[in-house]
PDB file of N, CA, C and O in Angstrom:
ATOM      1  N   UNK A   1      12.852 -30.111 -12.594  1.00  0.00           N
ATOM      2  CA  UNK A   1      11.632 -30.646 -12.036  1.00  0.00           C
ATOM      3  C   UNK A   1      11.647 -30.435 -10.528  1.00  0.00           C
ATOM      4  O   UNK A   1      12.694 -30.570  -9.895  1.00  0.00           O
ATOM      5  N   UNK A   2      10.488 -30.103  -9.941  1.00  0.00           N
ATOM      6  CA  UNK A   2      10.430 -29.853  -8.524  1.00  0.00           C
ATOM      7  C   UNK A   2      10.801 -28.433  -8.141  1.00  0.00           C
ATOM      8  O   UNK A   2      10.691 -28.058  -6.974  1.00  0.00           O
ATOM      9  N   UNK A   3      11.238 -27.637  -9.107  1.00  0.00           N
ATOM     10  CA  UNK A   3      11.585 -26.251  -8.827  1.00  0.00           C
ATOM     11  C   UNK A   3      10.342 -25.394  -8.882  1.00  0.00           C
ATOM     12  O   UNK A   3       9.379 -25.716  -9.577  1.00  0.00           O
ATOM     13  N   UNK A   4      10.369 -24.300  -8.144  1.00  0.00           N
ATOM     14  CA  UNK A   4       9.258 -23.367  -8.161  1.00  0.00           C
ATOM     15  C   UNK A   4       9.252 -22.631  -9.496  1.00  0.00           C
ATOM     16  O   UNK A   4      10.302 -22.173  -9.947  1.00  0.00           O
ATOM     17  N   UNK A   5       8.073 -22.506 -10.146  1.00  0.00           N
ATOM     18  CA  UNK A   5       8.021 -21.805 -11.424  1.00  0.00           C
ATOM     19  C   UNK A   5       8.350 -20.328 -11.263  1.00  0.00           C
ATOM     20  O   UNK A   5       8.061 -19.722 -10.231  1.00  0.00           O
ATOM     21  N   UNK A   6       8.951 -19.767 -12.285  1.00  0.00           N
ATOM     22  CA  UNK A   6       9.244 -18.338 -12.276  1.00  0.00           C
ATOM     23  C   UNK A   6       8.162 -17.616 -13.051  1.00  0.00           C
ATOM     24  O   UNK A   6       7.746 -18.080 -14.113  1.00  0.00           O
ATOM     25  N   UNK A   7       7.707 -16.503 -12.545  1.00  0.00           N
ATOM     26  CA  UNK A   7       6.692 -15.703 -13.229  1.00  0.00           C
ATOM     27  C   UNK A   7       7.379 -14.526 -13.901  1.00  0.00           C
ATOM     28  O   UNK A   7       8.101 -13.766 -13.256  1.00  0.00           O
ATOM     29  N   UNK A   8       7.151 -14.379 -15.194  1.00  0.00           N
ATOM     30  CA  UNK A   8       7.797 -13.321 -15.961  1.00  0.00           C
ATOM     31  C   UNK A   8       7.326 -11.937 -15.533  1.00  0.00           C
ATOM     32  O   UNK A   8       7.988 -10.938 -15.816  1.00  0.00           O
ATOM     33  N   UNK A   9       6.189 -11.876 -14.856  1.00  0.00           N
ATOM     34  CA  UNK A   9       5.629 -10.592 -14.479  1.00  0.00           C
ATOM     35  C   UNK A   9       6.076 -10.107 -13.110  1.00  0.00           C
ATOM     36  O   UNK A   9       5.658  -9.030 -12.686  1.00  0.00           O
ATOM     37  N   UNK A  10       6.899 -10.852 -12.411  1.00  0.00           N
ATOM     38  CA  UNK A  10       7.352 -10.438 -11.091  1.00  0.00           C
ATOM     39  C   UNK A  10       8.564  -9.536 -11.253  1.00  0.00           C
ATOM     40  O   UNK A  10       9.580  -9.941 -11.819  1.00  0.00           O
ATOM     41  N   UNK A  11       8.453  -8.300 -10.750  1.00  0.00           N
ATOM     42  CA  UNK A  11       9.541  -7.343 -10.922  1.00  0.00           C
ATOM     43  C   UNK A  11      10.594  -7.508  -9.827  1.00  0.00           C
ATOM     44  O   UNK A  11      10.491  -8.406  -8.991  1.00  0.00           O
ATOM     45  N   UNK A  12      11.593  -6.650  -9.834  1.00  0.00           N
ATOM     46  CA  UNK A  12      12.720  -6.756  -8.910  1.00  0.00           C
ATOM     47  C   UNK A  12      12.295  -6.633  -7.449  1.00  0.00           C
ATOM     48  O   UNK A  12      12.996  -7.127  -6.566  1.00  0.00           O
ATOM     49  N   UNK A  13      11.174  -5.989  -7.179  1.00  0.00           N
ATOM     50  CA  UNK A  13      10.697  -5.852  -5.810  1.00  0.00           C
ATOM     51  C   UNK A  13       9.852  -7.047  -5.389  1.00  0.00           C
ATOM     52  O   UNK A  13       9.387  -7.119  -4.251  1.00  0.00           O
ATOM     53  N   UNK A  14       9.652  -8.000  -6.330  1.00  0.00           N
ATOM     54  CA  UNK A  14       8.868  -9.178  -6.012  1.00  0.00           C
ATOM     55  C   UNK A  14       7.370  -8.954  -6.118  1.00  0.00           C
ATOM     56  O   UNK A  14       6.585  -9.690  -5.520  1.00  0.00           O
ATOM     57  N   UNK A  15       6.969  -7.937  -6.878  1.00  0.00           N
ATOM     58  CA  UNK A  15       5.552  -7.658  -7.025  1.00  0.00           C
ATOM     59  C   UNK A  15       5.135  -7.763  -8.481  1.00  0.00           C
ATOM     60  O   UNK A  15       5.932  -7.502  -9.383  1.00  0.00           O
ATOM     61  N   UNK A  16       3.903  -8.139  -8.704  1.00  0.00           N
ATOM     62  CA  UNK A  16       3.388  -8.304 -10.054  1.00  0.00           C
ATOM     63  C   UNK A  16       3.038  -6.958 -10.673  1.00  0.00           C
ATOM     64  O   UNK A  16       2.674  -6.020  -9.963  1.00  0.00           O
ATOM     65  N   UNK A  17       3.148  -6.861 -11.997  1.00  0.00           N
ATOM     66  CA  UNK A  17       2.763  -5.645 -12.708  1.00  0.00           C
ATOM     67  C   UNK A  17       1.247  -5.585 -12.814  1.00  0.00           C
ATOM     68  O   UNK A  17       0.585  -6.614 -12.947  1.00  0.00           O
ATOM     69  N   UNK A  18       0.704  -4.383 -12.756  1.00  0.00           N
ATOM     70  CA  UNK A  18      -0.735  -4.192 -12.845  1.00  0.00           C
ATOM     71  C   UNK A  18      -1.065  -3.164 -13.904  1.00  0.00           C
ATOM     72  O   UNK A  18      -0.246  -2.298 -14.212  1.00  0.00           O
ATOM     73  N   UNK A  19      -2.280  -3.255 -14.472  1.00  0.00           N
ATOM     74  CA  UNK A  19      -2.701  -2.226 -15.418  1.00  0.00           C
ATOM     75  C   UNK A  19      -2.806  -0.877 -14.720  1.00  0.00           C
ATOM     76  O   UNK A  19      -3.034  -0.810 -13.513  1.00  0.00           O
ATOM     77  N   UNK A  20      -2.641   0.180 -15.478  1.00  0.00           N
ATOM     78  CA  UNK A  20      -2.745   1.536 -14.922  1.00  0.00           C
ATOM     79  C   UNK A  20      -4.124   1.738 -14.310  1.00  0.00           C
ATOM     80  O   UNK A  20      -5.128   1.274 -14.848  1.00  0.00           O
ATOM     81  N   UNK A  21      -4.160   2.433 -13.185  1.00  0.00           N
ATOM     82  CA  UNK A  21      -5.421   2.753 -12.539  1.00  0.00           C
ATOM     83  C   UNK A  21      -5.935   1.703 -11.588  1.00  0.00           C
ATOM     84  O   UNK A  21      -6.946   1.931 -10.924  1.00  0.00           O
ATOM     85  N   UNK A  22      -5.277   0.551 -11.493  1.00  0.00           N
ATOM     86  CA  UNK A  22      -5.707  -0.502 -10.578  1.00  0.00           C
ATOM     87  C   UNK A  22      -4.844  -0.431  -9.329  1.00  0.00           C
ATOM     88  O   UNK A  22      -3.616  -0.449  -9.405  1.00  0.00           O
ATOM     89  N   UNK A  23      -5.497  -0.351  -8.191  1.00  0.00           N
ATOM     90  CA  UNK A  23      -4.784  -0.272  -6.929  1.00  0.00           C
ATOM     91  C   UNK A  23      -5.180  -1.453  -6.045  1.00  0.00           C
ATOM     92  O   UNK A  23      -6.357  -1.646  -5.741  1.00  0.00           O
ATOM     93  N   UNK A  24      -4.190  -2.233  -5.640  1.00  0.00           N
ATOM     94  CA  UNK A  24      -4.431  -3.363  -4.756  1.00  0.00           C
ATOM     95  C   UNK A  24      -3.852  -3.067  -3.383  1.00  0.00           C
ATOM     96  O   UNK A  24      -2.897  -2.302  -3.248  1.00  0.00           O
ATOM     97  N   UNK A  25      -4.438  -3.679  -2.374  1.00  0.00           N
ATOM     98  CA  UNK A  25      -3.871  -3.569  -1.043  1.00  0.00           C
ATOM     99  C   UNK A  25      -2.562  -4.349  -1.010  1.00  0.00           C
ATOM    100  O   UNK A  25      -2.332  -5.195  -1.874  1.00  0.00           O
ATOM    101  N   UNK A  26      -1.714  -4.087  -0.047  1.00  0.00           N
ATOM    102  CA  UNK A  26      -0.469  -4.867   0.047  1.00  0.00           C
ATOM    103  C   UNK A  26      -0.732  -6.373   0.139  1.00  0.00           C
ATOM    104  O   UNK A  26      -0.006  -7.159  -0.470  1.00  0.00           O
ATOM    105  N   UNK A  27      -1.749  -6.785   0.883  1.00  0.00           N
ATOM    106  CA  UNK A  27      -2.043  -8.213   1.020  1.00  0.00           C
ATOM    107  C   UNK A  27      -2.575  -8.791  -0.286  1.00  0.00           C
ATOM    108  O   UNK A  27      -2.227  -9.915  -0.650  1.00  0.00           O
ATOM    109  N   UNK A  28      -3.416  -8.038  -0.997  1.00  0.00           N
ATOM    110  CA  UNK A  28      -3.889  -8.497  -2.307  1.00  0.00           C
ATOM    111  C   UNK A  28      -2.714  -8.679  -3.259  1.00  0.00           C
ATOM    112  O   UNK A  28      -2.691  -9.627  -4.045  1.00  0.00           O
ATOM    113  N   UNK A  29      -1.743  -7.779  -3.194  1.00  0.00           N
ATOM    114  CA  UNK A  29      -0.548  -7.896  -4.034  1.00  0.00           C
ATOM    115  C   UNK A  29       0.245  -9.147  -3.692  1.00  0.00           C
ATOM    116  O   UNK A  29       0.751  -9.829  -4.583  1.00  0.00           O
ATOM    117  N   UNK A  30       0.354  -9.452  -2.398  1.00  0.00           N
ATOM    118  CA  UNK A  30       1.070 -10.663  -1.987  1.00  0.00           C
ATOM    119  C   UNK A  30       0.345 -11.911  -2.474  1.00  0.00           C
ATOM    120  O   UNK A  30       0.984 -12.861  -2.925  1.00  0.00           O
ATOM    121  N   UNK A  31      -0.975 -11.918  -2.387  1.00  0.00           N
ATOM    122  CA  UNK A  31      -1.759 -13.053  -2.879  1.00  0.00           C
ATOM    123  C   UNK A  31      -1.611 -13.169  -4.395  1.00  0.00           C
ATOM    124  O   UNK A  31      -1.448 -14.272  -4.917  1.00  0.00           O
ATOM    125  N   UNK A  32      -1.665 -12.052  -5.097  1.00  0.00           N
ATOM    126  CA  UNK A  32      -1.483 -12.058  -6.546  1.00  0.00           C
ATOM    127  C   UNK A  32      -0.117 -12.623  -6.920  1.00  0.00           C
ATOM    128  O   UNK A  32      -0.009 -13.417  -7.854  1.00  0.00           O
ATOM    129  N   UNK A  33       0.912 -12.225  -6.209  1.00  0.00           N
ATOM    130  CA  UNK A  33       2.250 -12.746  -6.485  1.00  0.00           C
ATOM    131  C   UNK A  33       2.277 -14.265  -6.335  1.00  0.00           C
ATOM    132  O   UNK A  33       2.872 -14.966  -7.153  1.00  0.00           O
ATOM    133  N   UNK A  34       1.633 -14.765  -5.290  1.00  0.00           N
ATOM    134  CA  UNK A  34       1.570 -16.214  -5.092  1.00  0.00           C
ATOM    135  C   UNK A  34       0.822 -16.912  -6.207  1.00  0.00           C
ATOM    136  O   UNK A  34       1.254 -17.957  -6.693  1.00  0.00           O
ATOM    137  N   UNK A  35      -0.299 -16.338  -6.616  1.00  0.00           N
ATOM    138  CA  UNK A  35      -1.087 -16.910  -7.720  1.00  0.00           C
ATOM    139  C   UNK A  35      -0.245 -16.962  -8.987  1.00  0.00           C
ATOM    140  O   UNK A  35      -0.222 -17.974  -9.687  1.00  0.00           O
ATOM    141  N   UNK A  36       0.451 -15.857  -9.278  1.00  0.00           N
ATOM    142  CA  UNK A  36       1.247 -15.791 -10.510  1.00  0.00           C
ATOM    143  C   UNK A  36       2.431 -16.757 -10.483  1.00  0.00           C
ATOM    144  O   UNK A  36       2.973 -17.106 -11.532  1.00  0.00           O
ATOM    145  N   UNK A  37       2.828 -17.184  -9.302  1.00  0.00           N
ATOM    146  CA  UNK A  37       3.888 -18.183  -9.180  1.00  0.00           C
ATOM    147  C   UNK A  37       3.312 -19.598  -9.184  1.00  0.00           C
ATOM    148  O   UNK A  37       4.056 -20.568  -9.037  1.00  0.00           O
ATOM    149  N   UNK A  38       1.997 -19.722  -9.352  1.00  0.00           N
ATOM    150  CA  UNK A  38       1.355 -21.019  -9.459  1.00  0.00           C
ATOM    151  C   UNK A  38       1.121 -21.718  -8.132  1.00  0.00           C
ATOM    152  O   UNK A  38       0.933 -22.934  -8.092  1.00  0.00           O
ATOM    153  N   UNK A  39       1.133 -20.959  -7.050  1.00  0.00           N
ATOM    154  CA  UNK A  39       0.951 -21.560  -5.732  1.00  0.00           C
ATOM    155  C   UNK A  39      -0.530 -21.773  -5.430  1.00  0.00           C
ATOM    156  O   UNK A  39      -1.384 -21.001  -5.867  1.00  0.00           O
ATOM    157  N   UNK A  40      -0.818 -22.829  -4.680  1.00  0.00           N
ATOM    158  CA  UNK A  40      -2.174 -23.100  -4.234  1.00  0.00           C
ATOM    159  C   UNK A  40      -2.563 -22.135  -3.117  1.00  0.00           C
ATOM    160  O   UNK A  40      -1.703 -21.590  -2.425  1.00  0.00           O
ATOM    161  N   UNK A  41      -3.880 -21.930  -2.952  1.00  0.00           N
ATOM    162  CA  UNK A  41      -4.362 -21.039  -1.898  1.00  0.00           C
ATOM    163  C   UNK A  41      -3.830 -21.435  -0.528  1.00  0.00           C
ATOM    164  O   UNK A  41      -3.440 -20.572   0.259  1.00  0.00           O
ATOM    165  N   UNK A  42      -3.809 -22.732  -0.236  1.00  0.00           N
ATOM    166  CA  UNK A  42      -3.356 -23.152   1.096  1.00  0.00           C
ATOM    167  C   UNK A  42      -1.865 -22.905   1.286  1.00  0.00           C
ATOM    168  O   UNK A  42      -1.421 -22.679   2.412  1.00  0.00           O
ATOM    169  N   UNK A  43      -1.085 -22.945   0.209  1.00  0.00           N
ATOM    170  CA  UNK A  43       0.351 -22.641   0.293  1.00  0.00           C
ATOM    171  C   UNK A  43       0.535 -21.145   0.524  1.00  0.00           C
ATOM    172  O   UNK A  43       1.331 -20.738   1.371  1.00  0.00           O
ATOM    173  N   UNK A  44      -0.194 -20.332  -0.222  1.00  0.00           N
ATOM    174  CA  UNK A  44      -0.139 -18.879  -0.045  1.00  0.00           C
ATOM    175  C   UNK A  44      -0.536 -18.537   1.391  1.00  0.00           C
ATOM    176  O   UNK A  44       0.117 -17.725   2.047  1.00  0.00           O
ATOM    177  N   UNK A  45      -1.606 -19.159   1.869  1.00  0.00           N
ATOM    178  CA  UNK A  45      -2.087 -18.903   3.229  1.00  0.00           C
ATOM    179  C   UNK A  45      -1.018 -19.237   4.260  1.00  0.00           C
ATOM    180  O   UNK A  45      -0.784 -18.468   5.193  1.00  0.00           O
ATOM    181  N   UNK A  46      -0.383 -20.362   4.091  1.00  0.00           N
ATOM    182  CA  UNK A  46       0.658 -20.778   5.036  1.00  0.00           C
ATOM    183  C   UNK A  46       1.823 -19.803   5.031  1.00  0.00           C
ATOM    184  O   UNK A  46       2.323 -19.432   6.093  1.00  0.00           O
ATOM    185  N   UNK A  47       2.261 -19.383   3.848  1.00  0.00           N
ATOM    186  CA  UNK A  47       3.394 -18.464   3.730  1.00  0.00           C
ATOM    187  C   UNK A  47       3.083 -17.087   4.318  1.00  0.00           C
ATOM    188  O   UNK A  47       3.974 -16.416   4.838  1.00  0.00           O
ATOM    189  N   UNK A  48       1.813 -16.668   4.235  1.00  0.00           N
ATOM    190  CA  UNK A  48       1.420 -15.347   4.733  1.00  0.00           C
ATOM    191  C   UNK A  48       0.841 -15.400   6.149  1.00  0.00           C
ATOM    192  O   UNK A  48       0.456 -14.374   6.708  1.00  0.00           O
ATOM    193  N   UNK A  49       0.784 -16.594   6.716  1.00  0.00           N
ATOM    194  CA  UNK A  49       0.237 -16.800   8.061  1.00  0.00           C
ATOM    195  C   UNK A  49      -1.204 -16.293   8.189  1.00  0.00           C
ATOM    196  O   UNK A  49      -1.567 -15.629   9.159  1.00  0.00           O
ATOM    197  N   UNK A  50      -2.008 -16.630   7.177  1.00  0.00           N
ATOM    198  CA  UNK A  50      -3.438 -16.311   7.193  1.00  0.00           C
ATOM    199  C   UNK A  50      -4.200 -17.583   6.814  1.00  0.00           C
ATOM    200  O   UNK A  50      -3.592 -18.568   6.396  1.00  0.00           O
ATOM    201  N   UNK A  51      -5.502 -17.566   6.957  1.00  0.00           N
ATOM    202  CA  UNK A  51      -6.288 -18.756   6.627  1.00  0.00           C
ATOM    203  C   UNK A  51      -6.516 -18.851   5.116  1.00  0.00           C
ATOM    204  O   UNK A  51      -6.490 -17.838   4.416  1.00  0.00           O
ATOM    205  N   UNK A  52      -6.740 -20.073   4.614  1.00  0.00           N
ATOM    206  CA  UNK A  52      -7.071 -20.226   3.188  1.00  0.00           C
ATOM    207  C   UNK A  52      -8.325 -19.442   2.793  1.00  0.00           C
ATOM    208  O   UNK A  52      -8.420 -18.960   1.665  1.00  0.00           O
ATOM    209  N   UNK A  53      -9.281 -19.313   3.708  1.00  0.00           N
ATOM    210  CA  UNK A  53     -10.492 -18.526   3.418  1.00  0.00           C
ATOM    211  C   UNK A  53     -10.145 -17.056   3.193  1.00  0.00           C
ATOM    212  O   UNK A  53     -10.743 -16.397   2.342  1.00  0.00           O
ATOM    213  N   UNK A  54      -9.186 -16.548   3.951  1.00  0.00           N
ATOM    214  CA  UNK A  54      -8.759 -15.163   3.776  1.00  0.00           C
ATOM    215  C   UNK A  54      -8.071 -14.993   2.423  1.00  0.00           C
ATOM    216  O   UNK A  54      -8.246 -13.970   1.762  1.00  0.00           O
ATOM    217  N   UNK A  55      -7.295 -15.985   2.014  1.00  0.00           N
ATOM    218  CA  UNK A  55      -6.673 -15.938   0.682  1.00  0.00           C
ATOM    219  C   UNK A  55      -7.768 -15.915  -0.380  1.00  0.00           C
ATOM    220  O   UNK A  55      -7.683 -15.152  -1.342  1.00  0.00           O
ATOM    221  N   UNK A  56      -8.792 -16.744  -0.213  1.00  0.00           N
ATOM    222  CA  UNK A  56      -9.905 -16.758  -1.169  1.00  0.00           C
ATOM    223  C   UNK A  56     -10.583 -15.392  -1.247  1.00  0.00           C
ATOM    224  O   UNK A  56     -10.956 -14.946  -2.332  1.00  0.00           O
ATOM    225  N   UNK A  57     -10.744 -14.728  -0.104  1.00  0.00           N
ATOM    226  CA  UNK A  57     -11.354 -13.399  -0.083  1.00  0.00           C
ATOM    227  C   UNK A  57     -10.486 -12.391  -0.839  1.00  0.00           C
ATOM    228  O   UNK A  57     -10.991 -11.633  -1.667  1.00  0.00           O
ATOM    229  N   UNK A  58      -9.190 -12.383  -0.555  1.00  0.00           N
ATOM    230  CA  UNK A  58      -8.286 -11.457  -1.263  1.00  0.00           C
ATOM    231  C   UNK A  58      -8.268 -11.765  -2.760  1.00  0.00           C
ATOM    232  O   UNK A  58      -8.265 -10.856  -3.590  1.00  0.00           O
ATOM    233  N   UNK A  59      -8.258 -13.040  -3.089  1.00  0.00           N
ATOM    234  CA  UNK A  59      -8.256 -13.458  -4.495  1.00  0.00           C
ATOM    235  C   UNK A  59      -9.525 -12.975  -5.198  1.00  0.00           C
ATOM    236  O   UNK A  59      -9.466 -12.486  -6.326  1.00  0.00           O
ATOM    237  N   UNK A  60     -10.655 -13.113  -4.538  1.00  0.00           N
ATOM    238  CA  UNK A  60     -11.926 -12.655  -5.094  1.00  0.00           C
ATOM    239  C   UNK A  60     -11.921 -11.141  -5.285  1.00  0.00           C
ATOM    240  O   UNK A  60     -12.360 -10.639  -6.321  1.00  0.00           O
ATOM    241  N   UNK A  61     -11.421 -10.411  -4.278  1.00  0.00           N
ATOM    242  CA  UNK A  61     -11.366  -8.948  -4.376  1.00  0.00           C
ATOM    243  C   UNK A  61     -10.467  -8.491  -5.515  1.00  0.00           C
ATOM    244  O   UNK A  61     -10.838  -7.591  -6.268  1.00  0.00           O
ATOM    245  N   UNK A  62      -9.294  -9.096  -5.653  1.00  0.00           N
ATOM    246  CA  UNK A  62      -8.396  -8.634  -6.712  1.00  0.00           C
ATOM    247  C   UNK A  62      -8.927  -9.011  -8.089  1.00  0.00           C
ATOM    248  O   UNK A  62      -8.728  -8.271  -9.053  1.00  0.00           O
ATOM    249  N   UNK A  63      -9.598 -10.151  -8.190  1.00  0.00           N
ATOM    250  CA  UNK A  63     -10.178 -10.524  -9.490  1.00  0.00           C
ATOM    251  C   UNK A  63     -11.313  -9.569  -9.873  1.00  0.00           C
ATOM    252  O   UNK A  63     -11.489  -9.250 -11.049  1.00  0.00           O
ATOM    253  N   UNK A  64     -12.079  -9.113  -8.877  1.00  0.00           N
ATOM    254  CA  UNK A  64     -13.137  -8.135  -9.150  1.00  0.00           C
ATOM    255  C   UNK A  64     -12.521  -6.809  -9.591  1.00  0.00           C
ATOM    256  O   UNK A  64     -12.996  -6.184 -10.539  1.00  0.00           O
ATOM    257  N   UNK A  65     -11.460  -6.380  -8.899  1.00  0.00           N
ATOM    258  CA  UNK A  65     -10.800  -5.118  -9.258  1.00  0.00           C
ATOM    259  C   UNK A  65     -10.213  -5.171 -10.664  1.00  0.00           C
ATOM    260  O   UNK A  65     -10.211  -4.171 -11.383  1.00  0.00           O
ATOM    261  N   UNK A  66      -9.716  -6.343 -11.051  1.00  0.00           N
ATOM    262  CA  UNK A  66      -9.111  -6.493 -12.378  1.00  0.00           C
ATOM    263  C   UNK A  66     -10.133  -6.906 -13.436  1.00  0.00           C
ATOM    264  O   UNK A  66      -9.809  -7.032 -14.617  1.00  0.00           O
ATOM    265  N   UNK A  67     -11.380  -7.117 -12.988  1.00  0.00           N
ATOM    266  CA  UNK A  67     -12.490  -7.488 -13.882  1.00  0.00           C
ATOM    267  C   UNK A  67     -12.190  -8.745 -14.686  1.00  0.00           C
ATOM    268  O   UNK A  67     -12.347  -8.777 -15.906  1.00  0.00           O
ATOM    269  N   UNK A  68     -11.755  -9.783 -13.970  1.00  0.00           N
ATOM    270  CA  UNK A  68     -11.498 -11.078 -14.597  1.00  0.00           C
ATOM    271  C   UNK A  68     -12.320 -12.142 -13.877  1.00  0.00           C
ATOM    272  O   UNK A  68     -12.776 -11.941 -12.752  1.00  0.00           O
ATOM    273  N   UNK A  69     -12.499 -13.285 -14.555  1.00  0.00           N
ATOM    274  CA  UNK A  69     -13.342 -14.336 -14.006  1.00  0.00           C
ATOM    275  C   UNK A  69     -12.596 -15.621 -13.677  1.00  0.00           C
ATOM    276  O   UNK A  69     -13.146 -16.503 -13.017  1.00  0.00           O
ATOM    277  N   UNK A  70     -11.362 -15.737 -14.124  1.00  0.00           N
ATOM    278  CA  UNK A  70     -10.591 -16.940 -13.826  1.00  0.00           C
ATOM    279  C   UNK A  70      -9.100 -16.611 -13.837  1.00  0.00           C
ATOM    280  O   UNK A  70      -8.696 -15.506 -14.197  1.00  0.00           O
ATOM    281  N   UNK A  71      -8.294 -17.588 -13.437  1.00  0.00           N
ATOM    282  CA  UNK A  71      -6.858 -17.360 -13.295  1.00  0.00           C
ATOM    283  C   UNK A  71      -6.186 -17.106 -14.644  1.00  0.00           C
ATOM    284  O   UNK A  71      -5.209 -16.360 -14.716  1.00  0.00           O
ATOM    285  N   UNK A  72      -6.695 -17.714 -15.701  1.00  0.00           N
ATOM    286  CA  UNK A  72      -6.115 -17.486 -17.031  1.00  0.00           C
ATOM    287  C   UNK A  72      -6.282 -16.019 -17.426  1.00  0.00           C
ATOM    288  O   UNK A  72      -5.334 -15.393 -17.901  1.00  0.00           O
ATOM    289  N   UNK A  73      -7.473 -15.472 -17.232  1.00  0.00           N
ATOM    290  CA  UNK A  73      -7.706 -14.060 -17.526  1.00  0.00           C
ATOM    291  C   UNK A  73      -6.853 -13.176 -16.621  1.00  0.00           C
ATOM    292  O   UNK A  73      -6.306 -12.168 -17.067  1.00  0.00           O
ATOM    293  N   UNK A  74      -6.743 -13.556 -15.356  1.00  0.00           N
ATOM    294  CA  UNK A  74      -5.916 -12.814 -14.408  1.00  0.00           C
ATOM    295  C   UNK A  74      -4.471 -12.744 -14.892  1.00  0.00           C
ATOM    296  O   UNK A  74      -3.871 -11.670 -14.920  1.00  0.00           O
ATOM    297  N   UNK A  75      -3.921 -13.888 -15.271  1.00  0.00           N
ATOM    298  CA  UNK A  75      -2.538 -13.933 -15.760  1.00  0.00           C
ATOM    299  C   UNK A  75      -2.383 -13.081 -17.015  1.00  0.00           C
ATOM    300  O   UNK A  75      -1.386 -12.376 -17.169  1.00  0.00           O
ATOM    301  N   UNK A  76      -3.355 -13.142 -17.903  1.00  0.00           N
ATOM    302  CA  UNK A  76      -3.276 -12.358 -19.148  1.00  0.00           C
ATOM    303  C   UNK A  76      -3.254 -10.864 -18.845  1.00  0.00           C
ATOM    304  O   UNK A  76      -2.469 -10.127 -19.441  1.00  0.00           O
ATOM    305  N   UNK A  77      -4.105 -10.407 -17.927  1.00  0.00           N
ATOM    306  CA  UNK A  77      -4.147  -8.988 -17.563  1.00  0.00           C
ATOM    307  C   UNK A  77      -2.813  -8.554 -16.958  1.00  0.00           C
ATOM    308  O   UNK A  77      -2.274  -7.506 -17.314  1.00  0.00           O
ATOM    309  N   UNK A  78      -2.292  -9.357 -16.050  1.00  0.00           N
ATOM    310  CA  UNK A  78      -1.037  -9.006 -15.385  1.00  0.00           C
ATOM    311  C   UNK A  78       0.128  -9.048 -16.356  1.00  0.00           C
ATOM    312  O   UNK A  78       0.978  -8.158 -16.341  1.00  0.00           O
ATOM    313  N   UNK A  79       0.180 -10.064 -17.197  1.00  0.00           N
ATOM    314  CA  UNK A  79       1.291 -10.193 -18.141  1.00  0.00           C
ATOM    315  C   UNK A  79       1.249  -9.137 -19.239  1.00  0.00           C
ATOM    316  O   UNK A  79       2.292  -8.732 -19.752  1.00  0.00           O
ATOM    317  N   UNK A  80       0.049  -8.691 -19.601  1.00  0.00           N
ATOM    318  CA  UNK A  80      -0.089  -7.666 -20.645  1.00  0.00           C
ATOM    319  C   UNK A  80       0.131  -6.256 -20.119  1.00  0.00           C
ATOM    320  O   UNK A  80       0.292  -5.323 -20.905  1.00  0.00           O
ATOM    321  N   UNK A  81       0.142  -6.088 -18.802  1.00  0.00           N
ATOM    322  CA  UNK A  81       0.307  -4.759 -18.210  1.00  0.00           C
ATOM    323  C   UNK A  81       1.756  -4.314 -18.316  1.00  0.00           C
ATOM    324  O   UNK A  81       2.668  -5.120 -18.135  1.00  0.00           O
ATOM    325  N   UNK A  82       1.975  -3.030 -18.608  1.00  0.00           N
ATOM    326  CA  UNK A  82       3.352  -2.524 -18.637  1.00  0.00           C
ATOM    327  C   UNK A  82       3.928  -2.509 -17.226  1.00  0.00           C
ATOM    328  O   UNK A  82       3.210  -2.223 -16.268  1.00  0.00           O
ATOM    329  N   UNK A  83       5.207  -2.810 -17.088  1.00  0.00           N
ATOM    330  CA  UNK A  83       5.817  -2.776 -15.756  1.00  0.00           C
ATOM    331  C   UNK A  83       5.727  -1.374 -15.153  1.00  0.00           C
ATOM    332  O   UNK A  83       5.996  -0.384 -15.832  1.00  0.00           O
ATOM    333  N   UNK A  84       5.352  -1.294 -13.890  1.00  0.00           N
ATOM    334  CA  UNK A  84       5.245  -0.013 -13.200  1.00  0.00           C
ATOM    335  C   UNK A  84       6.095  -0.068 -11.941  1.00  0.00           C
ATOM    336  O   UNK A  84       5.649   0.345 -10.871  1.00  0.00           O
ATOM    337  N   UNK A  85       7.294  -0.565 -12.062  1.00  0.00           N
ATOM    338  CA  UNK A  85       8.168  -0.778 -10.912  1.00  0.00           C
ATOM    339  C   UNK A  85       8.353   0.493 -10.105  1.00  0.00           C
ATOM    340  O   UNK A  85       8.163   0.476  -8.889  1.00  0.00           O
ATOM    341  N   UNK A  86       8.719   1.595 -10.747  1.00  0.00           N
ATOM    342  CA  UNK A  86       9.001   2.831 -10.032  1.00  0.00           C
ATOM    343  C   UNK A  86       7.743   3.429  -9.422  1.00  0.00           C
ATOM    344  O   UNK A  86       7.806   4.037  -8.353  1.00  0.00           O
ATOM    345  N   UNK A  87       6.597   3.265 -10.083  1.00  0.00           N
ATOM    346  CA  UNK A  87       5.348   3.827  -9.590  1.00  0.00           C
ATOM    347  C   UNK A  87       4.861   3.114  -8.336  1.00  0.00           C
ATOM    348  O   UNK A  87       4.109   3.696  -7.553  1.00  0.00           O
ATOM    349  N   UNK A  88       5.275   1.862  -8.129  1.00  0.00           N
ATOM    350  CA  UNK A  88       4.779   1.099  -6.997  1.00  0.00           C
ATOM    351  C   UNK A  88       5.701   1.158  -5.801  1.00  0.00           C
ATOM    352  O   UNK A  88       5.375   0.591  -4.759  1.00  0.00           O
ATOM    353  N   UNK A  89       6.845   1.823  -5.906  1.00  0.00           N
ATOM    354  CA  UNK A  89       7.769   1.922  -4.768  1.00  0.00           C
ATOM    355  C   UNK A  89       7.312   2.953  -3.775  1.00  0.00           C
ATOM    356  O   UNK A  89       7.971   3.166  -2.758  1.00  0.00           O
TER     357      UNK A  89
END
């Protein structure tokens, strides 16, 4: 209890897996990683030294790119995607 949740989709480089053909900016990837770890927008913002509004913008952009409408759909898309560790290096 009190421990940070682990996300099964976070690879060895600390980045989330994505479906083929989807390209996120480095900052969108960092926001996605935070979301997949269950962090709040304000926590992600603090860790990345950006405003919560900027996190909301990145979150909105990545959800549009992944064609999802909520965090549950987002998690399903990321978790169902095959790992592309080598392709993202």
